C-alpha positions as CSV (number, residue, x, y, z in Angstrom):
1,M,-6.6,1.3,-22.3
2,S,-9.8,3.0,-22.9
3,N,-9.4,6.9,-23.5
4,S,-12.4,7.3,-21.0
5,G,-11.7,7.2,-17.3
6,P,-8.2,7.7,-15.3
7,N,-5.4,8.9,-17.0
8,Y,-3.5,5.5,-16.9
9,D,-0.2,7.0,-18.8
10,A,0.0,9.3,-15.5
11,V,-0.6,6.2,-13.2
12,F,2.0,4.4,-15.0
13,H,4.3,7.5,-14.7
14,A,3.5,7.7,-10.8
15,I,4.3,4.0,-10.1
16,G,7.3,3.8,-12.4
17,D,9.3,5.4,-9.6
18,P,10.4,3.1,-6.7
19,A,10.2,6.3,-4.2
20,R,6.6,6.7,-5.0
21,R,5.9,2.9,-4.8
22,K,7.5,3.1,-1.5
23,I,5.2,5.7,-0.3
24,L,2.1,3.7,-1.6
25,R,3.4,0.7,0.5
26,A,4.1,3.1,3.7
27,L,0.4,4.7,3.2
28,K,-1.3,1.2,3.3
29,E,0.0,0.9,7.0
30,K,-2.8,0.8,9.5
31,G,-2.2,2.9,12.8
32,A,1.0,4.6,11.6
33,C,-0.2,8.2,11.6
34,S,1.2,10.9,14.0
35,I,-2.2,12.5,13.7
36,D,-4.0,9.8,15.0
37,R,-5.8,8.6,11.7
38,E,-6.3,5.0,11.3
39,T,-5.1,4.8,7.7
40,G,-2.7,7.4,5.8
41,L,0.1,9.4,6.9
42,C,0.9,13.3,7.2
43,A,3.8,14.7,5.0
44,S,6.0,14.5,8.2
45,D,5.2,10.6,8.6
46,I,6.3,10.4,4.8
47,E,9.2,12.3,5.0
48,E,10.4,9.9,8.1
49,R,9.8,6.5,6.7
50,I,11.1,7.4,3.2
51,S,14.3,9.4,4.3
52,L,13.7,12.0,1.6
53,S,13.7,15.8,1.9
54,Q,10.2,17.6,2.5
55,P,10.6,19.3,-1.1
56,T,11.1,15.9,-2.7
57,I,8.3,14.3,-0.9
58,S,6.0,17.0,-1.8
59,H,7.1,16.6,-5.4
60,H,6.4,12.9,-5.4
61,M,3.0,13.5,-3.7
62,A,1.8,15.8,-6.4
63,I,2.6,13.2,-9.0
64,L,0.7,10.7,-6.9
65,R,-2.3,13.0,-6.4
66,K,-2.2,14.2,-10.1
67,A,-2.6,10.2,-11.1
68,G,-5.4,10.1,-8.7
69,L,-3.4,7.4,-6.6
70,V,-3.5,9.5,-3.2
71,E,-6.0,11.9,-1.9
72,A,-4.8,14.6,0.4
73,T,-6.7,16.5,3.2
74,K,-5.7,19.7,4.9
75,L,-6.2,19.5,8.5
76,G,-5.0,22.7,10.3
77,Q,-1.0,22.8,9.7
78,W,-0.8,19.2,8.6
79,V,-1.4,17.7,5.2
80,W,-2.8,14.4,5.5
81,Y,-2.2,11.8,2.5
82,R,-4.2,8.3,2.0
83,R,-4.5,6.1,-0.9
84,N,-7.1,6.0,-3.3
85,E,-8.4,2.3,-3.0
86,T,-11.1,2.6,-5.6
87,M,-8.6,4.2,-8.2
88,L,-5.9,1.4,-7.2
89,R,-8.5,-1.4,-7.8
90,K,-9.9,0.3,-11.2
91,F,-6.3,0.1,-12.3
92,A,-5.3,-3.0,-11.3
93,K,-8.9,-4.6,-13.3
94,A,-8.2,-2.5,-16.2
95,L,-4.6,-3.5,-16.4
96,K,-5.5,-7.1,-15.9
97,K,-8.1,-6.7,-19.2
98,E,-5.5,-5.0,-21.0
99,I,-2.7,-7.3,-20.9
């Protein structure tokens, strides 16, 4: 894939882990956020769905954020995560062209 644009090696690394793919699927749910957001989840919602410890979730979220697949917003004591649909579409399009 081209050298310009997103770091596709980071994306492949991020989606290579089954737990991170499960997180991305969970983030796709509508109306599941405990802080009344239509899309996305707060960290405790992810922890509940994925059944991993908070430090492990934080580790996975950092990798997904670094790859550009997830965006995070601090809302008071909560961190609200949502999928970066633009990046996911760009990646899918680039992958389709590449292979």
